[in-house]
MOPAC internal coordinates of N, CA, C and O (Angstrom, degrees):
PM7 1SCF
backbone

  N    0.0000 0     0.00 0     0.00 0    0    0    0
  C    1.4592 1     0.00 0     0.00 0    1    0    0
  C    1.5203 1   107.13 1     0.00 0    2    1    0
  O    1.2310 1   120.67 1   -48.16 1    3    2    1
  N    1.3040 1   116.31 1   131.84 1    3    2    1
  C    1.4552 1   122.20 1   177.54 1    5    3    2
  C    1.5305 1   108.11 1   -87.74 1    6    5    3
  O    1.2310 1   121.35 1   -26.82 1    7    6    5
  N    1.3144 1   115.03 1   153.18 1    7    6    5
  C    1.4366 1   119.80 1  -179.38 1    9    7    6
  C    1.5690 1   109.24 1  -121.86 1   10    9    7
  O    1.2310 1   120.88 1   -21.71 1   11   10    9
  N    1.2953 1   115.91 1   158.29 1   11   10    9
  C    1.4432 1   119.68 1  -179.05 1   13   11   10
  C    1.4970 1   112.02 1   -81.72 1   14   13   11
  O    1.2310 1   119.42 1   -14.91 1   15   14   13
  N    1.2698 1   118.72 1   165.09 1   15   14   13
  C    1.5050 1   122.66 1   174.02 1   17   15   14
  C    1.5368 1   108.67 1   -59.27 1   18   17   15
  O    1.2310 1   119.91 1   140.07 1   19   18   17
  N    1.2900 1   117.77 1   -39.93 1   19   18   17
  C    1.4492 1   124.00 1   178.03 1   21   19   18
  C    1.5300 1   112.25 1   -55.50 1   22   21   19
  O    1.2310 1   121.89 1   133.94 1   23   22   21
  N    1.3994 1   113.98 1   -46.06 1   23   22   21
  C    1.4421 1   120.16 1   176.72 1   25   23   22
  C    1.5547 1   110.47 1   -63.57 1   26   25   23
  O    1.2310 1   120.03 1   132.97 1   27   26   25
  N    1.2864 1   117.54 1   -47.03 1   27   26   25
  C    1.4527 1   119.24 1  -177.92 1   29   27   26
  C    1.4952 1   112.14 1   -64.88 1   30   29   27
  O    1.2310 1   120.17 1   142.36 1   31   30   29
  N    1.2999 1   117.27 1   -37.64 1   31   30   29
  C    1.4456 1   119.67 1   176.46 1   33   31   30
  C    1.5556 1   111.62 1   -62.97 1   34   33   31
  O    1.2310 1   122.10 1   139.56 1   35   34   33
  N    1.3087 1   113.59 1   -40.44 1   35   34   33
  C    1.4808 1   116.58 1  -174.89 1   37   35   34
  C    1.5372 1   111.73 1   -68.88 1   38   37   35
  O    1.2310 1   120.65 1   138.21 1   39   38   37
  N    1.3467 1   116.36 1   -41.79 1   39   38   37
  C    1.4183 1   119.27 1  -179.05 1   41   39   38
  C    1.5388 1   115.54 1   -79.21 1   42   41   39
  O    1.2310 1   120.02 1   175.77 1   43   42   41
  N    1.2481 1   117.57 1    -4.23 1   43   42   41
  C    1.4705 1   123.05 1  -177.23 1   45   43   42
  C    1.4833 1   115.60 1   -81.44 1   46   45   43
  O    1.2310 1   120.61 1   170.42 1   47   46   45
  N    1.3545 1   116.45 1    -9.58 1   47   46   45
  C    1.4677 1   119.22 1  -177.18 1   49   47   46
  C    1.5282 1   112.22 1  -150.85 1   50   49   47
  O    1.2310 1   120.97 1   -18.76 1   51   50   49
  N    1.2750 1   115.76 1   161.24 1   51   50   49
  C    1.5128 1   119.91 1   178.51 1   53   51   50
  C    1.5561 1   111.74 1   -55.55 1   54   53   51
  O    1.2310 1   121.58 1   -21.51 1   55   54   53
  N    1.3624 1   114.59 1   158.49 1   55   54   53
  C    1.4483 1   120.28 1  -178.17 1   57   55   54
  C    1.5172 1   116.54 1   -58.22 1   58   57   55
  O    1.2310 1   120.76 1   128.17 1   59   58   57
  N    1.2880 1   116.15 1   -51.83 1   59   58   57
  C    1.4525 1   122.41 1  -178.46 1   61   59   58
  C    1.5227 1   108.79 1    49.89 1   62   61   59
  O    1.2310 1   121.26 1    48.88 1   63   62   61
  N    1.3165 1   115.20 1  -131.12 1   63   62   61
  C    1.5169 1   120.19 1  -174.82 1   65   63   62
  C    1.5653 1   106.92 1  -112.82 1   66   65   63
  O    1.2310 1   119.92 1  -141.75 1   67   66   65
  N    1.2893 1   117.75 1    38.25 1   67   66   65
  C    1.4920 1   118.25 1   177.63 1   69   67   66
  C    1.5025 1   110.94 1   -59.23 1   70   69   67
  O    1.2310 1   120.12 1   -41.99 1   71   70   69
  N    1.2829 1   117.37 1   138.01 1   71   70   69
  C    1.4761 1   118.92 1   174.71 1   73   71   70
  C    1.4963 1   113.10 1   -69.86 1   74   73   71
  O    1.2310 1   119.59 1   -23.02 1   75   74   73
  N    1.3303 1   118.39 1   156.98 1   75   74   73
  C    1.4540 1   120.92 1  -177.76 1   77   75   74
  C    1.5523 1   109.94 1   -62.17 1   78   77   75
  O    1.2310 1   121.04 1   152.55 1   79   78   77
  N    1.2999 1   115.62 1   -27.45 1   79   78   77
  C    1.4885 1   118.26 1   177.94 1   81   79   78
  C    1.5020 1   114.84 1   -68.03 1   82   81   79
  O    1.2310 1   120.14 1   169.57 1   83   82   81
  N    1.3060 1   117.33 1   -10.43 1   83   82   81
  C    1.4760 1   118.60 1   177.43 1   85   83   82
  C    1.5459 1   111.14 1   -81.10 1   86   85   83
  O    1.2310 1   120.28 1   168.42 1   87   86   85
  N    1.3375 1   117.07 1   -11.58 1   87   86   85
  C    1.4157 1   120.87 1   178.43 1   89   87   86
  C    1.5225 1   110.59 1   -73.97 1   90   89   87
  O    1.2310 1   119.78 1   -48.58 1   91   90   89
  N    1.3154 1   118.02 1   131.42 1   91   90   89
  C    1.4596 1   120.20 1   172.81 1   93   91   90
  C    1.4866 1   110.27 1   -54.58 1   94   93   91
  O    1.2310 1   121.02 1   -44.81 1   95   94   93
  N    1.3218 1   115.65 1   135.19 1   95   94   93
  C    1.4729 1   121.03 1   178.95 1   97   95   94
  C    1.4829 1   115.69 1    89.73 1   98   97   95
  O    1.2310 1   119.89 1   169.72 1   99   98   97
  N    1.3547 1   117.81 1   -10.28 1   99   98   97
  C    1.4714 1   121.46 1  -178.10 1  101   99   98
  C    1.5197 1   107.96 1  -117.81 1  102  101   99
  O    1.2310 1   122.29 1   -64.40 1  103  102  101
  N    1.3330 1   113.22 1   115.60 1  103  102  101
  C    1.4108 1   120.36 1   176.87 1  105  103  102
  C    1.5354 1   111.47 1  -112.02 1  106  105  103
  O    1.2310 1   120.22 1    14.19 1  107  106  105
  N    1.2695 1   117.19 1  -165.81 1  107  106  105
  C    1.5187 1   119.42 1  -175.67 1  109  107  106
  C    1.5188 1   112.63 1   -63.19 1  110  109  107
  O    1.2310 1   120.27 1   139.20 1  111  110  109
  N    1.2801 1   117.09 1   -40.80 1  111  110  109
  C    1.4813 1   120.79 1  -176.89 1  113  111  110
  C    1.5744 1   109.53 1   -65.48 1  114  113  111
  O    1.2310 1   119.64 1   131.52 1  115  114  113
  N    1.3693 1   118.29 1   -48.48 1  115  114  113
  C    1.4305 1   119.16 1  -178.23 1  117  115  114
  C    1.5765 1   109.25 1   -69.79 1  118  117  115
  O    1.2310 1   121.29 1   142.14 1  119  118  117
  N    1.3774 1   115.13 1   -37.86 1  119  118  117
  C    1.4586 1   117.38 1   176.05 1  121  119  118
  C    1.4972 1   113.49 1   -57.91 1  122  121  119
  O    1.2310 1   120.32 1   136.59 1  123  122  121
  N    1.3332 1   116.99 1   -43.41 1  123  122  121
  C    1.3903 1   121.81 1   176.31 1  125  123  122
  C    1.5680 1   114.11 1   -58.31 1  126  125  123
  O    1.2310 1   121.69 1   136.08 1  127  126  125
  N    1.3303 1   114.37 1   -43.92 1  127  126  125
  C    1.4469 1   120.88 1   177.66 1  129  127  126
  C    1.4790 1   111.81 1   -62.53 1  130  129  127
  O    1.2310 1   118.95 1   140.81 1  131  130  129
  N    1.3709 1   119.60 1   -39.19 1  131  130  129
  C    1.4327 1   122.89 1   177.20 1  133  131  130
  C    1.4929 1   110.81 1   -61.44 1  134  133  131
  O    1.2310 1   120.77 1   136.69 1  135  134  133
  N    1.3283 1   116.14 1   -43.31 1  135  134  133
  C    1.4285 1   120.72 1  -179.71 1  137  135  134
  C    1.5120 1   111.14 1   -65.61 1  138  137  135
  O    1.2310 1   119.94 1   136.83 1  139  138  137
  N    1.3374 1   117.72 1   -43.17 1  139  138  137
  C    1.4512 1   122.75 1   178.88 1  141  139  138
  C    1.5457 1   112.71 1   -61.18 1  142  141  139
  O    1.2310 1   120.56 1   151.25 1  143  142  141
  N    1.3483 1   116.53 1   -28.75 1  143  142  141
  C    1.4715 1   121.21 1  -177.57 1  145  143  142
  C    1.5346 1   109.87 1   -85.90 1  146  145  143
  O    1.2310 1   120.42 1  -171.58 1  147  146  145
  N    1.3243 1   116.81 1     8.42 1  147  146  145
  C    1.3923 1   118.52 1   173.49 1  149  147  146
  C    1.5957 1   116.95 1    97.32 1  150  149  147
  O    1.2310 1   120.84 1  -163.68 1  151  150  149
  N    1.2634 1   116.00 1    16.32 1  151  150  149
  C    1.4060 1   117.59 1  -179.29 1  153  151  150
  C    1.5093 1   112.56 1   -89.81 1  154  153  151
  O    1.2310 1   120.38 1   179.48 1  155  154  153
  N    1.2756 1   116.88 1    -0.52 1  155  154  153
  C    1.5023 1   119.45 1   171.57 1  157  155  154
  C    1.5543 1   106.01 1  -153.56 1  158  157  155
  O    1.2310 1   121.34 1   -73.96 1  159  158  157
  N    1.2838 1   115.04 1   106.04 1  159  158  157
  C    1.4760 1   119.11 1  -177.77 1  161  159  158
  C    1.5735 1   108.66 1  -108.61 1  162  161  159
  O    1.2310 1   119.59 1  -152.23 1  163  162  161
  N    1.2950 1   118.38 1    27.77 1  163  162  161
  C    1.4371 1   119.29 1  -173.66 1  165  163  162
  C    1.5914 1   112.19 1   -81.89 1  166  165  163
  O    1.2310 1   120.65 1   176.65 1  167  166  165
  N    1.3404 1   116.36 1    -3.35 1  167  166  165
  C    1.4050 1   119.32 1   178.89 1  169  167  166
  C    1.5146 1   110.60 1  -151.82 1  170  169  167
  O    1.2310 1   120.35 1   -10.35 1  171  170  169
  N    1.2947 1   116.93 1   169.65 1  171  170  169
  C    1.4979 1   120.72 1  -177.74 1  173  171  170
  C    1.5503 1   109.82 1   -78.54 1  174  173  171
  O    1.2310 1   122.78 1   -17.74 1  175  174  173
  N    1.3719 1   112.28 1   162.26 1  175  174  173
  C    1.4289 1   116.33 1   177.99 1  177  175  174
  C    1.5368 1   113.22 1   -65.59 1  178  177  175
  O    1.2310 1   119.35 1   162.18 1  179  178  177
  N    1.3097 1   118.85 1   -17.82 1  179  178  177
  C    1.4400 1   121.07 1   175.66 1  181  179  178
  C    1.5159 1   115.44 1   -69.38 1  182  181  179
  O    1.2310 1   121.77 1   168.74 1  183  182  181
  N    1.3166 1   114.22 1   -11.26 1  183  182  181
  C    1.4995 1   121.23 1  -177.15 1  185  183  182
  C    1.5348 1   113.12 1  -103.38 1  186  185  183
  O    1.2310 1   120.46 1  -155.80 1  187  186  185
  N    1.3399 1   116.73 1    24.20 1  187  186  185
  C    1.4386 1   119.07 1  -175.23 1  189  187  186
  C    1.5307 1   113.20 1   -57.45 1  190  189  187
  O    1.2310 1   120.24 1   149.41 1  191  190  189
  N    1.2664 1   117.14 1   -30.59 1  191  190  189
  C    1.4682 1   120.15 1  -179.82 1  193  191  190
  C    1.4881 1   112.30 1   -63.05 1  194  193  191
  O    1.2310 1   121.13 1   154.63 1  195  194  193
  N    1.3540 1   115.44 1   -25.37 1  195  194  193
  C    1.5040 1   117.64 1  -178.39 1  197  195  194
  C    1.5113 1   113.46 1  -101.11 1  198  197  195
  O    1.2310 1   119.85 1   171.96 1  199  198  197
  N    1.3576 1   117.89 1    -8.04 1  199  198  197
  C    1.4521 1   118.32 1  -171.26 1  201  199  198
  C    1.5200 1   113.67 1   -66.16 1  202  201  199
  O    1.2310 1   120.89 1   147.37 1  203  202  201
  N    1.3316 1   115.91 1   -32.63 1  203  202  201
  C    1.4940 1   118.33 1  -166.83 1  205  203  202
  C    1.5185 1   112.06 1   -58.51 1  206  205  203
  O    1.2310 1   119.97 1   147.65 1  207  206  205
  N    1.3481 1   117.66 1   -32.35 1  207  206  205
  C    1.4584 1   120.14 1  -179.27 1  209  207  206
  C    1.5739 1   107.72 1   -79.52 1  210  209  207
  O    1.2310 1   120.01 1   162.11 1  211  210  209
  N    1.3385 1   117.59 1   -17.89 1  211  210  209
  C    1.4564 1   121.47 1  -174.88 1  213  211  210
  C    1.5189 1   113.26 1   -89.77 1  214  213  211
  O    1.2310 1   119.82 1   143.39 1  215  214  213
  N    1.3021 1   117.94 1   -36.61 1  215  214  213
  C    1.4830 1   119.12 1  -177.17 1  217  215  214
  C    1.5005 1   105.45 1   -71.12 1  218  217  215
  O    1.2310 1   122.51 1   -55.65 1  219  218  217
  N    1.3617 1   112.79 1   124.35 1  219  218  217
  C    1.4476 1   120.66 1  -172.76 1  221  219  218
  C    1.5355 1   112.20 1   -96.42 1  222  221  219
  O    1.2310 1   120.69 1   -32.60 1  223  222  221
  N    1.3332 1   116.28 1   147.40 1  223  222  221
  C    1.4529 1   120.54 1   179.26 1  225  223  222
  C    1.5280 1   113.70 1   -62.39 1  226  225  223
  O    1.2310 1   121.00 1   156.25 1  227  226  225
  N    1.3623 1   115.69 1   -23.75 1  227  226  225
  C    1.4638 1   117.65 1  -178.29 1  229  227  226
  C    1.5253 1   111.22 1   -70.78 1  230  229  227
  O    1.2310 1   119.78 1   162.31 1  231  230  229
  N    1.2931 1   118.03 1   -17.69 1  231  230  229
  C    1.4914 1   119.98 1   174.47 1  233  231  230
  C    1.4975 1   109.50 1   -66.92 1  234  233  231
  O    1.2310 1   120.20 1   137.62 1  235  234  233
  N    1.2946 1   117.22 1   -42.38 1  235  234  233
  C    1.5160 1   121.32 1   178.53 1  237  235  234
  C    1.5053 1   109.55 1   -71.87 1  238  237  235
  O    1.2310 1   120.00 1   143.58 1  239  238  237
  N    1.3472 1   117.60 1   -36.42 1  239  238  237
  C    1.4516 1   122.87 1   177.82 1  241  239  238
  C    1.5698 1   107.64 1   -61.41 1  242  241  239
  O    1.2310 1   120.32 1   139.40 1  243  242  241
  N    1.2979 1   116.99 1   -40.60 1  243  242  241
  C    1.4776 1   120.31 1   179.68 1  245  243  242
  C    1.4893 1   112.15 1   -58.94 1  246  245  243
  O    1.2310 1   120.32 1   136.43 1  247  246  245
  N    1.3703 1   117.00 1   -43.57 1  247  246  245
  C    1.4526 1   121.44 1   173.72 1  249  247  246
  C    1.4723 1   114.36 1   -61.25 1  250  249  247
  O    1.2310 1   121.64 1   137.69 1  251  250  249
  N    1.3559 1   114.47 1   -42.31 1  251  250  249
  C    1.4610 1   121.46 1   178.91 1  253  251  250
  C    1.5338 1   107.86 1   -57.59 1  254  253  251
  O    1.2310 1   119.47 1   136.66 1  255  254  253
  N    1.3026 1   118.62 1   -43.34 1  255  254  253
  C    1.4295 1   122.94 1  -177.65 1  257  255  254
  C    1.5537 1   110.16 1   -72.10 1  258  257  255
  O    1.2310 1   120.23 1   136.42 1  259  258  257
  N    1.3044 1   117.16 1   -43.58 1  259  258  257
  C    1.4611 1   121.59 1   174.91 1  261  259  258
  C    1.5639 1   112.72 1   -51.74 1  262  261  259
  O    1.2310 1   122.66 1   141.82 1  263  262  261
  N    1.3189 1   112.51 1   -38.18 1  263  262  261
  C    1.4870 1   119.00 1   177.07 1  265  263  262
  C    1.5021 1   110.80 1   -86.85 1  266  265  263
  O    1.2310 1   119.08 1  -163.98 1  267  266  265
  N    1.2894 1   119.35 1    16.02 1  267  266  265
  C    1.4941 1   125.70 1   170.36 1  269  267  266
  C    1.5309 1   110.84 1    59.40 1  270  269  267
  O    1.2310 1   120.96 1  -147.06 1  271  270  269
  N    1.3276 1   115.76 1    32.94 1  271  270  269
  C    1.4612 1   121.27 1   177.25 1  273  271  270
  C    1.5038 1   112.65 1    58.92 1  274  273  271
  O    1.2310 1   119.17 1  -156.39 1  275  274  273
  N    1.3393 1   119.20 1    23.61 1  275  274  273
  C    1.4339 1   124.15 1   177.92 1  277  275  274
  C    1.5163 1   111.11 1   -78.39 1  278  277  275
  O    1.2310 1   120.60 1   -62.27 1  279  278  277
  N    1.3463 1   116.46 1   117.73 1  279  278  277
  C    1.4738 1   121.64 1  -173.58 1  281  279  278
  C    1.5458 1   110.30 1   -57.63 1  282  281  279
  O    1.2310 1   120.06 1   129.23 1  283  282  281
  N    1.3103 1   117.50 1   -50.77 1  283  282  281
  C    1.4589 1   118.12 1  -175.72 1  285  283  282
  C    1.5208 1   111.61 1   -62.96 1  286  285  283
  O    1.2310 1   119.26 1   135.14 1  287  286  285
  N    1.3081 1   119.02 1   -44.86 1  287  286  285
  C    1.4112 1   121.62 1  -179.23 1  289  287  286
  C    1.5309 1   112.49 1   -63.96 1  290  289  287
  O    1.2310 1   120.25 1   137.33 1  291  290  289
  N    1.3382 1   117.12 1   -42.67 1  291  290  289
  C    1.3864 1   120.02 1  -178.73 1  293  291  290
  C    1.5166 1   113.24 1   -68.10 1  294  293  291
  O    1.2310 1   121.22 1   137.31 1  295  294  293
  N    1.2612 1   115.26 1   -42.69 1  295  294  293
  C    1.4654 1   120.55 1  -178.31 1  297  295  294
  C    1.5621 1   110.04 1   -67.14 1  298  297  295
  O    1.2310 1   121.34 1   143.14 1  299  298  297
  N    1.3212 1   115.04 1   -36.86 1  299  298  297
  C    1.4838 1   117.80 1   176.50 1  301  299  298
  C    1.5315 1   111.72 1   -69.66 1  302  301  299
  O    1.2310 1   121.30 1   142.86 1  303  302  301
  N    1.3583 1   115.13 1   -37.14 1  303  302  301
  C    1.4969 1   119.45 1   176.15 1  305  303  302
  C    1.5569 1   108.01 1   -63.57 1  306  305  303
  O    1.2310 1   118.78 1   134.17 1  307  306  305
  N    1.3056 1   119.94 1   -45.83 1  307  306  305
  C    1.4197 1   120.82 1  -179.99 1  309  307  306
  C    1.5205 1   112.44 1   -61.90 1  310  309  307
  O    1.2310 1   120.86 1   140.64 1  311  310  309
  N    1.3094 1   115.97 1   -39.36 1  311  310  309
  C    1.4293 1   120.71 1  -179.10 1  313  311  310
  C    1.6066 1   107.72 1   -66.47 1  314  313  311
  O    1.2310 1   120.86 1   131.53 1  315  314  313
  N    1.2910 1   115.96 1   -48.47 1  315  314  313
  C    1.4678 1   120.79 1   179.42 1  317  315  314
  C    1.4844 1   114.98 1   -64.70 1  318  317  315
  O    1.2310 1   119.89 1   144.78 1  319  318  317
  N    1.3385 1   117.82 1   -35.22 1  319  318  317
  C    1.4190 1   122.04 1  -175.45 1  321  319  318
  C    1.5280 1   115.45 1   -81.01 1  322  321  319
  O    1.2310 1   120.78 1   141.09 1  323  322  321
  N    1.3057 1   116.11 1   -38.91 1  323  322  321
  C    1.4488 1   121.70 1  -174.29 1  325  323  322
  C    1.4907 1   114.94 1  -131.26 1  326  325  323
  O    1.2310 1   119.59 1   179.26 1  327  326  325
  N    1.3053 1   118.39 1    -0.74 1  327  326  325
  C    1.4779 1   119.25 1   179.24 1  329  327  326
  C    1.5424 1   114.17 1    80.96 1  330  329  327
  O    1.2310 1   120.45 1  -159.47 1  331  330  329
  N    1.3635 1   116.74 1    20.53 1  331  330  329
  C    1.4472 1   117.72 1  -179.48 1  333  331  330
  C    1.5355 1   111.29 1   -61.43 1  334  333  331
  O    1.2310 1   120.35 1   -41.28 1  335  334  333
  N    1.2939 1   116.93 1   138.72 1  335  334  333
  C    1.4762 1   120.43 1   176.18 1  337  335  334
  C    1.5005 1   109.55 1   -84.19 1  338  337  335
  O    1.2310 1   120.77 1    -2.85 1  339  338  337
  N    1.3727 1   116.14 1   177.15 1  339  338  337
  C    1.4578 1   119.56 1  -173.58 1  341  339  338
  C    1.5196 1   112.23 1   -60.26 1  342  341  339
  O    1.2310 1   118.87 1   141.32 1  343  342  341
  N    1.3451 1   119.77 1   -38.68 1  343  342  341
  C    1.4954 1   120.28 1  -178.62 1  345  343  342
  C    1.4883 1   109.94 1   -70.85 1  346  345  343
  O    1.2310 1   120.44 1   138.17 1  347  346  345
  N    1.4031 1   116.76 1   -41.83 1  347  346  345
  C    1.4798 1   117.66 1   179.51 1  349  347  346
  C    1.5197 1   112.35 1   -62.46 1  350  349  347
  O    1.2310 1   120.77 1   135.67 1  351  350  349
  N    1.3238 1   116.14 1   -44.33 1  351  350  349
  C    1.4636 1   118.51 1  -177.26 1  353  351  350
  C    1.4946 1   111.50 1   -68.03 1  354  353  351
  O    1.2310 1   119.99 1   144.25 1  355  354  353
  N    1.3362 1   117.63 1   -35.75 1  355  354  353
  C    1.4183 1   123.05 1   177.10 1  357  355  354
  C    1.5100 1   111.69 1   -66.14 1  358  357  355
  O    1.2310 1   120.16 1   136.30 1  359  358  357
  N    1.3411 1   117.30 1   -43.70 1  359  358  357
  C    1.4197 1   121.68 1   177.98 1  361  359  358
  C    1.5487 1   114.73 1   -62.61 1  362  361  359
  O    1.2310 1   122.65 1   138.88 1  363  362  361
  N    1.3955 1   112.53 1   -41.12 1  363  362  361
  C    1.4448 1   119.96 1   179.81 1  365  363  362
  C    1.5418 1   109.87 1   -65.93 1  366  365  363
  O    1.2310 1   122.68 1   132.50 1  367  366  365
  N    1.3087 1   112.48 1   -47.50 1  367  366  365
  C    1.4845 1   117.40 1   179.94 1  369  367  366
  C    1.5118 1   111.85 1   -57.03 1  370  369  367
  O    1.2310 1   121.62 1   130.18 1  371  370  369
  N    1.3627 1   114.50 1   -49.82 1  371  370  369
  C    1.4679 1   118.13 1   179.79 1  373  371  370
  C    1.4871 1   114.16 1   -60.45 1  374  373  371
  O    1.2310 1   120.42 1   143.08 1  375  374  373
  N    1.2977 1   116.80 1   -36.92 1  375  374  373
  C    1.4509 1   123.37 1   178.14 1  377  375  374
  C    1.4919 1   110.75 1   -60.33 1  378  377  375
  O    1.2310 1   122.18 1   128.13 1  379  378  377
  N    1.3648 1   113.44 1   -51.87 1  379  378  377
  C    1.5019 1   118.88 1  -178.78 1  381  379  378
  C    1.5019 1   111.95 1   -66.00 1  382  381  379
  O    1.2310 1   119.77 1   138.75 1  383  382  381
  N    1.2971 1   118.05 1   -41.25 1  383  382  381
  C    1.4617 1   124.26 1  -179.16 1  385  383  382
  C    1.5533 1   108.28 1   -58.41 1  386  385  383
  O    1.2310 1   121.14 1   127.91 1  387  386  385
  N    1.3170 1   115.42 1   -52.09 1  387  386  385
  C    1.5124 1   120.56 1  -179.08 1  389  387  386
  C    1.5327 1   110.09 1   -64.23 1  390  389  387
  O    1.2310 1   119.47 1   142.50 1  391  390  389
  N    1.3110 1   118.62 1   -37.50 1  391  390  389
  C    1.4491 1   121.45 1   178.73 1  393  391  390
  C    1.5446 1   109.59 1   -64.26 1  394  393  391
  O    1.2310 1   120.69 1   133.81 1  395  394  393
  N    1.2989 1   116.29 1   -46.19 1  395  394  393
  C    1.4791 1   121.33 1   178.39 1  397  395  394
  C    1.5624 1   111.09 1   -61.25 1  398  397  395
  O    1.2310 1   119.95 1   137.21 1  399  398  397
  N    1.3121 1   117.70 1   -42.79 1  399  398  397
  C    1.4450 1   121.25 1   177.75 1  401  399  398
  C    1.5271 1   110.87 1   -61.62 1  402  401  399
  O    1.2310 1   118.50 1   147.96 1  403  402  401
  N    1.2797 1   120.47 1   -32.04 1  403  402  401
  C    1.4454 1   122.71 1   179.92 1  405  403  402
  C    1.5798 1   112.64 1   -84.62 1  406  405  403
  O    1.2310 1   120.77 1   146.97 1  407  406  405
  N    1.2846 1   116.13 1   -33.03 1  407  406  405
  C    1.4464 1   116.38 1  -169.94 1  409  407  406
  C    1.5560 1   116.91 1  -119.30 1  410  409  407
  O    1.2310 1   119.98 1   169.22 1  411  410  409
  N    1.3276 1   117.65 1   -10.78 1  411  410  409
  C    1.4751 1   118.00 1   176.64 1  413  411  410
  C    1.5158 1   110.64 1  -103.71 1  414  413  411
  O    1.2310 1   120.10 1   180.00 1  415  414  413

């Protein structure tokens, strides 16, 4: 399986404060939907234009870990939560799995 440059960049270094958009498979639209579903309540809904830089990838990593790194459960959660399609959810899962293998 080939990976995107975004995937390779994400797994190349510790999590830190990476924005959710740095995750493979998660772009601005899905990131916005995650925030709207309550995954970042640090600001009001009137500030949606600014949220994308604030929602951190570790929030999605936390859910990945809560679901015990189970591919089916995580991909279904991502689909249900933000409408991720099969490729987006597969890319995000693979990115987080590889990151965990390297750093946890």
